[in-house]
Every structure is written in structure tokens, then in C-alpha cells.
C-alpha positions, -999 to +999 in steps of 0.1 A: +544-213-106+556-252-107+514-259-113+517-239-148+546-252-158+535-288-152+500-279-171+519-261-201+539-296-205+509-318-201+491-299-228+522-296-249+530-339-247+492-343-250+484-323-283+473-342-312+508-329-334+531-342-305+516-375-304+514-379-339+551-371-343+555-397-313+539-424-335+563-414-365+594-416-347+579-453-333+575-467-368+607-449-381+627-467-348+611-502-361+623-495-397+656-487-383+657-518-363+649-541-393+678-523-412+703-527-386+700-562-379+700-568-417+732-551-425+762-568-422+780-568-388+808-541-383+797-519-415+788-484-415+757-487-426+747-511-394+766-482-371+745-453-386+713-473-381+722-479-345+731-446-337+699-432-351+684-458-334+697-445-298+688-405-308+651-418-313+654-440-284+663-406-261+633-385-278+614-414-260+632-412-231+626-376-225+588-380-235+585-404-212+603-379-183+573-356-194+545-379-191+560-388-154+564-354-145+531-347-155+511-378-143+492-374-112+509-403-094+535-428-100+511-456-098+490-442-128+522-434-147+540-470-145+504-491-153+499-466-185+537-467-196+552-498-185+553-511-219+570-479-231+597-484-205+606-520-216+609-504-249+634-477-239+656-495-216+683-504-241+696-472-245+714-481-217+747-502-228+746-534-208+711-539-223+717-533-256+712-572-266+674-563-258+670-539-285+646-558-301+624-548-274+619-514-294+591-532-312+569-531-282+566-494-291+541-503-318+514-511-293+516-475-281+510-465-320+478-486-317+467-471-283+473-433-298+454-442-332+426-457-310+420-425-289+421-402-317+398-418-336+371-417-312+369-382-330+357-397-363+337-424-347+305-410-366+321-415-398+331-447-395+317-480-389+314-488-350+341-517-344+366-503-373+388-484-348+394-516-326+401-541-355+427-518-368+446-514-333+441-555-333+460-552-364+489-533-352+494-552-325+496-583-344+522-568-370+542-562-341+540-595-330+549-605-364+582-581-365+591-594-333+588-629-343+610-622-378+638-597-361+641-617-328+645-650-346+666-635-373+690-623-342+687-651-319+693-680-347+721-669-367+736-709-366+701-721-376+700-732-412+661-728-417+663-692-394+695-678-405+682-652-429+659-621-422+636-634-453+634-669-436+624-656-401+598-633-415+581-664-430+586-687-400+572-659-378+539-652-403+533-687-407+537-698-373+513-665-362+486-678-387+489-713-378+496-711-340+521-734-341+557-738-355+559-740-395+593-742-414+614-745-391+623-751-354+643-725-330+674-741-313+684-715-287+663-710-255+655-671-264+643-685-299+619-704-284+604-681-261+603-656-296+585-685-307+561-691-280+554-654-281+540-654-319+524-686-310+505-670-284+494-643-306+479-667-335+461-687-307+444-655-294+440-642-331+406-656-338+393-653-300+403-612-300+384-609-332+355-627-321+354-611-286+357-572-304+326-584-325+306-589-295+318-564-275+305-540-303+272-556-300+273-553-265+281-518-259+249-508-284+228-520-258+248-508-223+278-490-214+288-477-247+302-445-228+321-467-202+356-447-208+388-465-198+407-452-168+435-450-193+418-425-218+404-408-191+443-399-176+449-387-211+421-365-214+426-325-209+407-294-215+375-311-214+341-302-201+326-319-171+291-326-165+281-338-130+243-350-123+223-359-150+185-348-163+172-340-200+193-307-200+226-327-204+218-335-237+210-303-249+242-289-233+264-316-253+248-306-283+252-271-283+290-276-275+295-297-304+279-271-326+302-243-317+333-242-335+353-231-305+341-265-285+327-289-308+361-311-307+365-309-270+355-340-253+329-341-225+327-365-191+295-370-176+294-385-139+262-398-126+245-425-110+227-438-137+226-475-142+226-476-178+242-452-203+221-420-210+197-419-242+212-399-272+191-389-299+204-410-327+228-387-352+228-357-333+257-360-307+290-374-314+297-400-294+329-402-300+337-373-279+315-381-248+327-403-217+309-416-191+323-421-153+296-439-133+298-428-097+287-398-070+298-368-084+302-354-049+335-378-042+368-362-049+381-397-060+353-398-090+357-362-100+400-368-099+392-398-118+371-376-145+400-353-149+386-323-129+421-310-123+427-308-164+393-299-167+384-266-188+349-260-173+324-278-150+283-279-155+265-293-124+230-303-130+202-307-106+204-347-108+172-368-115+194-400-119+181-410-085+146-396-067+157-374-045+140-340-026+147-305-045+167-298-011+187-328-016+196-321-052+207-285-043+227-299-011+244-321-035+253-294-060+265-271-035+284-300-020+300-310-054+308-271-063+330-269-029+346-301-039+354-291-072+370-257-063+389-275-036+404-297-063+410-272-089+407-233-076+395-211-105+379-238-127+348-219-145+320-234-131+281-231-140+254-246-114+218-252-118+199-249-084+160-256-077+157-232-051+170-197-052+178-190-013+206-216-018+219-191-046+242-176-020+262-211-008+273-212-044+285-178-047+307-184-014+318-218-032+330-196-060+306-206-085+307-182-116+270-187-128+237-199-111+209-210-133+172-216-113+158-235-140+119-231-127+122-197-124+137-188-159+111-208-173+084-195-152+093-158-163+097-166-199+064-178-200+047-148-178+066-124-204+054-141-234+019-143-226+019-104-228+049-099-254+039-121-278+069-138-298+092-133-272+098-173-273+110-173-308+137-145-299+149-165-269+151-194-291+173-180-315+196-160-292+201-195-267+208-221-297+241-219-318+231-245-343+210-213-362+201-174-364+220-155-337+233-160-304+249-140-270+288-137-273+311-125-250+343-104-263+366-079-252+361-043-261+380-034-292+407-014-294+388+009-320+362+017-296+383+020-261+380+052-245+345+061-264+311+060-257+284+031-252+266+051-283+299+053-302+301+016-295+270+003-305+272+024-338+313+010-346+302-030-340+268-024-356+285-009-387+319-032-388+308-065-375+269-068-376+272-071-336+249-055-310+261-044-274+237-058-247+257-053-216+291-040-206+313-061-179+335-040-161+364-049-134+366-025-103+400-020-084+394-051-061+391-075-092+350-074-086+331-078-121+301-058-129+275-060-156+257-033-169+227-040-187+217-015-214+241+012-203+235+051-209+247+063-239+273+084-222+288+054-205+324+049-210+338+018-229+371+011-211+400-012-229+399-039-203+359-042-203+341-072-217+311-068-242+283-091-242+266-088-277+245-102-299+262-118-332+249-140-359+266-174-361+285-162-396+299-134-377+307-153-348+321-184-365 
């Protein structure tokens, strides 16, 4: 029960709408802080801005509490959110003097913007998102300097107004040295040093971003930061690498219900996988280099938050067929141990190893070479079969197999009645009926008899056109 609650909270706090709301509150809190320090001391306006700022900071405390509760370990939480923790400290009355630390939350806005912008990486030029994130951080440094100096340098004639402080912060940031005045207090000097540091690194960071973008086009483009991996949820996990992986990712990104979901690849490849240009949204694909039979590597890839796992007959390193199947079985056992009940599909090279995967809890097992041989054999005597299979197994065009719950309109009726109703009302053709017995075991009947009864809790495997399915 606790695990279900934690998963629900994790999905809620990492939902795009929730994170957008947090980003809006961060920007609002910064605006309130500027209005607060600009208002006369003791005025009603200042008290109002201060109170609203405290309410928003309280929301941030609740948010961090949920993130702490849903994060796998305290080490990951504090390493990821230490800036946010500093930013909410001023909610404590003795630390109110440090309320300027709220400005640190703008870094969080940059992180959220950078991560969600990956979904649009094909529409925007590579490197634009990094530049925007950098600009947001520099804006935070600018505001930190302007507001900080205004609060700390009230007795300094050159910095005793908000306008003067902001101009000083801007000139210092651009020049890398104090311009237009000089702070007198120790705190003011520290703030000036922070702004100068931002100015010193401005050119270097822009140069570094351009260099990094150029290098990433050649190597490790998909190397995901550990923090980004820890934020993924409801994603697909592909363990191992062969040419089928490209097809799998392409098909997932074509279907409406999965096209926006991230895919994490675990492989021992030395360099990033090679994708056909323009056919795959690389912004939603993450790459973790390592052994997918390792529990640590699987945790790093977020297996405990994954929607499904696909195990491929790995060809990243030369191995015998038996070794490849053994690694697939070991990975399946580890995945089912880390997240019991996760849907797993595995590719085997030898059918005799299928029983081991069934005992491990793998739902679907694919023996690729056998299927290829069977298809060629059937095609040699049934001309046109390959065209039909291409149509049914490709989501980009034509028709495809879809599993649907039995509609209530046909529950209790016969298979023949169900075929007529679905064809007339949805233009779908029933291929198989999946039922569950009293012991919880699934049974699939392909092409059942006309008098087979369709129960309310049955599932139907149907052939559906893309238009109907979408």
C-alpha cells in the first residue's frame, strides 16, 4: 500500500503540469521579493508581499517533502535538490534575513525548462536549449546582485536605490569587475564577488556549450545526466542492442499512446547507437553505458519506475548464442526482482531457454530466427503473406494488432455476434480472445468457434486500422 502511495505521489510531483505550476510559483516568488524590498519599511504593502512570499515558500517546502519521500535515497535527494533546500530556509523566522536566497530557485526553472525541452529537440536547433538555460541562470545572478546589494548597501550612496543596484549588477556582470560604485559591507562584497564570477564565466560557458554541442554530434549524444535519469517515470527500458532496437524505438514513437514516452537504452556499446536521421526523436532517448544484468545499472536506468522492459539478444559485444540467452535470462530475473509485475518482453535465440524466462515472470518471448524462418516458409507457398504481415506489424501505416477490453455491448454474446458488432461499429476484426481462469492464468484462443461466449472481463486481440485505433 505504501509503495502504491509513493508511486502515485511520484507521478503527481513529476507530472508536466505540476512542474509547470512550480516554475510559475518560482517566478512569482521572485517578483514578490523584488516588490517587497522596493516597498517602504513597515508599510502594509511590504507586509502583504512578505506574507504571500511565505505562503509560496511553504508550498515549496511541501513540494520538497514529497520529492524527498519519493526519491530512492537521501543521497540522491540532497545532491539533486540542495539549491532548493537553501532557497526555502528563510521560512524559518531567525533566517528571514536570508530571504534573498529565494532567487536560487530560478536555477530550478532552468533545469525544468531544459528537461522538458528535450521533447521538442527535433524542432529546435541543437544547443538552443542549453543557451536558454544559461540565460536563465545569468538572470538569476543579475537579480541576486541587484536585490542583494540594495538590501545590504542601504547606507551606500551609490547603491541605496533599487535602480542603482540593478545597474551596478548588470555592469559588473558584463565587465567582470565592479563598475559604477563599490560595496562597503562584507555581505555586499560577497554578492559583488558572485556577480563578478558570473561575468568571468559568461564567455567561457558559451564557448563550452558550443564545443559540447559539436562533440556530442560525434560521440555520446544520448549520454543522460544522472539527475535526468532519476526524474524519468513511466518510460520504456531496452536492455541490450541489436538492429531491432531502432525499429522498436521508431514504432513506439509512431503510436499515439507511447510517442511522448522516454526510452532508456542500456548497452555496453563504446559509442552511441546509430539512428537514421529524421526518423527518431532523439530528445526522448537516453543511453546508459553498462551491463544490463547489473542491479545497480538497472536502478540507474530507473527500472523501478519503468512502464515496460524489452530484453534484446545483445550484439554489442561478440558472444555465443548460449551466452546471449543466459544474459537475457539473468537480466529478466533481476528486473522482476527489482520491480515485480513489470511487463517484460524478451528476445531469445534458442527456444529451449524459453521455460527459464516463463519461470522468471516474462510475459512475452520472441524467438526471432524461428519467426523469420517460419515467415519465409509460409510465404513460399502463400504468396503475398509478407505484405500482410508488414501491414499488421507496422504502426506507421495500414492496420495493426490491438488488444482491447471486451465492449459491454457484446459481453455475454457469442464470438460470431461479437465479430459482426465490432466490424459494423468499429471496423475491427477479432483474431483472438484472451480470458482469465479462476486461478488467474491467462488463456488465448485464436479463431475460436462461432458459439464461444465472450465474457465481460475478456480481452480481444483485434485487427484495427490506424484511423480507428488513433
